C-alpha positions in Angstrom: -16.6 29.5 7.0 -15.3 27.6 4.0 -12.8 30.3 3.1 -11.4 30.3 6.6 -11.3 26.5 6.4 -9.0 26.6 3.3 -5.7 26.6 5.3 -6.9 23.8 7.5 -8.0 21.8 4.4 -4.6 22.2 2.8 -2.9 21.1 6.0 -5.2 18.1 6.3 -4.6 17.1 2.7 -0.9 17.3 3.2 -1.1 15.1 6.3 -3.1 12.5 4.3 -0.6 12.5 1.5 2.2 12.3 4.0 0.7 9.3 5.8 -0.1 7.5 2.6 3.2 8.3 0.9 5.4 7.2 3.7 3.4 4.1 4.6 3.3 3.1 0.9 7.1 3.5 0.6 7.8 1.5 3.8 5.2 -1.2 2.9 6.6 -1.6 -0.6 10.2 -1.8 0.8 9.1 -4.8 2.9 6.3 -6.2 0.8 8.4 -6.4 -2.4 11.0 -9.0 -1.2 8.2 -10.8 0.6 6.1 -11.0 -2.5 9.1 -12.2 -4.6 9.7 -15.0 -2.1 6.1 -16.0 -2.0 6.1 -16.2 -5.8 9.3 -18.1 -6.2 9.8 -20.3 -3.1 7.3 -23.1 -3.8 8.4 -26.7 -4.3 10.3 -26.9 -7.6 10.4 -23.1 -8.1 13.3 -20.7 -8.6 14.0 -20.1 -4.9 12.6 -23.3 -3.5 11.8 -23.0 0.2 8.6 -24.9 0.9 9.0 -24.3 4.7 8.9 -20.6 4.1 5.7 -21.0 2.1 4.0 -23.0 4.9 5.0 -20.6 7.6 4.7 -17.1 6.0 1.7 -17.7 3.7 -0.8 -18.2 6.5 0.6 -15.2 8.4 0.1 -13.0 5.4 -3.4 -14.3 4.8 -4.3 -13.8 8.5 -3.0 -10.2 8.6 -5.0 -9.4 5.4 -8.2 -10.7 6.9 -8.1 -8.5 10.0 -10.3 -5.3 9.6 -8.1 -2.3 9.5 -9.6 -0.4 12.4 -9.2 -3.5 14.6 -5.6 -3.9 13.5 -4.9 -0.3 14.3 -6.2 -0.7 17.8 -4.6 -4.1 18.4 -1.0 -2.9 17.6 -1.2 0.3 19.7 1.6 -1.0 22.0 3.8 -1.7 18.9 3.0 1.8 17.6 4.0 3.3 20.8 7.2 1.3 20.8 8.1 2.5 17.3 6.9 6.2 17.4 6.6 6.9 21.1 2.9 7.7 20.9 -0.3 6.2 19.4 -1.8 9.5 18.4 -0.9 11.8 15.5 0.0 11.6 11.9 3.3 9.9 12.3 1.8 7.3 14.6 -0.8 6.4 12.0 1.9 5.4 9.6 2.6 2.3 11.7 -0.8 0.6 11.3 -1.1 1.8 7.7 2.3 0.2 6.9 1.5 -3.1 8.7 -1.9 -3.3 6.9 -0.3 -2.7 3.5 2.6 -5.1 3.7 0.7 -8.3 3.2 -1.6 -6.7 0.6 1.4 -5.6 -1.5 3.2 -8.9 -1.0 0.2 -10.8 -2.5 -0.1 -8.2 -5.3 3.6 -8.7 -6.3 3.3 -12.5 -6.0 0.3 -12.5 -8.4 2.1 -10.2 -10.8 5.2 -12.3 -10.9 3.2 -15.5 -11.3 1.6 -14.1 -14.4 5.0 -13.8 -16.1 5.5 -16.4 -18.8 7.5 -19.3 -17.3 9.3 -19.7 -20.6 11.1 -16.5 -20.0 12.5 -17.8 -16.7 13.5 -21.1 -18.3 15.2 -19.3 -21.1 17.2 -17.1 -18.7 18.2 -20.1 -16.6 19.3 -21.9 -19.8 21.6 -19.0 -20.6 23.2 -19.4 -17.2 21.4 -16.6 -15.2 21.5 -17.1 -11.5 18.2 -17.0 -9.5 18.8 -13.4 -8.3 19.5 -12.3 -11.8 16.3 -14.0 -13.1 14.3 -12.1 -10.5 15.9 -8.7 -11.1 16.4 -8.9 -14.9 13.4 -11.0 -16.0 10.6 -11.4 -13.4 10.4 -7.9 -11.9 10.7 -6.0 -15.3 8.1 -8.2 -16.9 5.7 -7.9 -13.9 6.3 -4.2 -13.6 3.0 -3.0 -15.2 1.0 -5.3 -12.9 3.0 -4.3 -9.9 2.4 -0.6 -10.6 -1.4 -1.2 -11.0 -1.3 -3.1 -7.7 0.6 -0.3 -5.9 -1.9 2.2 -7.2 -4.7 0.2 -5.8 -2.9 0.0 -2.5 -2.4 3.8 -2.4 -6.1 4.3 -3.0 -6.9 1.8 -0.2 -4.5 3.6 2.1 -6.2 6.9 1.4 -9.4 5.3 2.7 -7.6 3.8 5.7 -6.1 7.2 6.5 -9.6 8.7 6.7 -10.5 5.9 9.2 -7.5 6.6 11.5 -8.4 10.3 11.3 -11.4 9.4 13.4 -9.1 8.5 16.3 -6.9 11.5 16.3 -4.4 10.7 13.5 -5.0 14.0 11.6 -5.6 14.2 7.9 -8.8 14.6 6.0 -10.7 12.1 8.1 -9.9 14.0 11.3 -11.0 17.3 9.6 -14.3 15.8 8.5 -15.0 14.5 12.0 -14.0 17.5 14.0 -15.2 20.3 11.7 -18.0 18.5 9.9 -19.7 15.8 11.9 -19.1 17.1 15.4 -20.1 20.7 14.5 -23.1 19.6 12.3 -21.6 21.1 9.2 -22.6 19.0 6.2 -21.0 21.5 3.8 -17.6 20.8 5.5 -18.2 17.1 5.2 -19.0 17.6 1.5 -15.7 19.5 0.9 -13.7 16.7 2.6 -15.4 14.0 0.5 -14.8 16.0 -2.7 -11.2 16.5 -1.8 -10.7 12.8 -1.1 -12.3 12.0 -4.5 -9.9 14.4 -6.2 -6.9 12.9 -4.5 -8.0 9.3 -5.3 -8.6 10.3 -9.0 -5.2 12.0 -9.2 -3.4 8.9 -7.7 -5.3 6.5 -10.0 -4.6 8.6 -13.2 -0.9 8.8 -12.2 -0.6 5.1 -11.5 -2.4 4.2 -14.8 0.0 6.4 -16.8 3.0 4.9 -15.1 1.7 1.4 -15.8 1.2 2.2 -19.5 4.7 3.5 -19.8 6.1 0.4 -18.2 4.1 -2.0 -20.4 6.5 -3.2 -23.2 3.5 -3.9 -25.4 2.9 -0.2 -25.7 6.4 0.5 -27.0 
């Protein structure tokens, strides 16, 4: 049984990596500028916009507080609008992305706020414009923390992808439900769990290695 399961396991693993990879890319593309604005738009800060802070901050917090499975169900109409269906691997990318955007935004905000303010002041004293300060000082200095945060997000999304697998999204979660739980095959469930552990460990090791390379203190 397990040997015949191998092709299905490979396909499910690919579907999980596809869901996580695409949603992480999309969420980072949207969460990065949002996180930068959250970190620099306070009163007296680099890109001062207190109204933005008052409006967007609570929305980000509210989105983060909604349990993922509830969020996935709540935005089904939006998912159908974007993808044309609420079932399948591609459809699962929508709630995964929506859930990850505020998470990534807060991670990037925190990483930027940890950068020594003296570096920002020195760059401004040399005539750097706000956008130059962000791209040449804040983001490079915050990069190790950002990479650690994105690694954590990727691991979280792997867990979320297993959840949406229970509602027909494909991936390892769907494999575990259909071939393990519903057919009373604990051995299949064990294989799926071990595969998820291996994937998570690989992602974590890769992220840690990138973060070490990006850390200027290790140069």
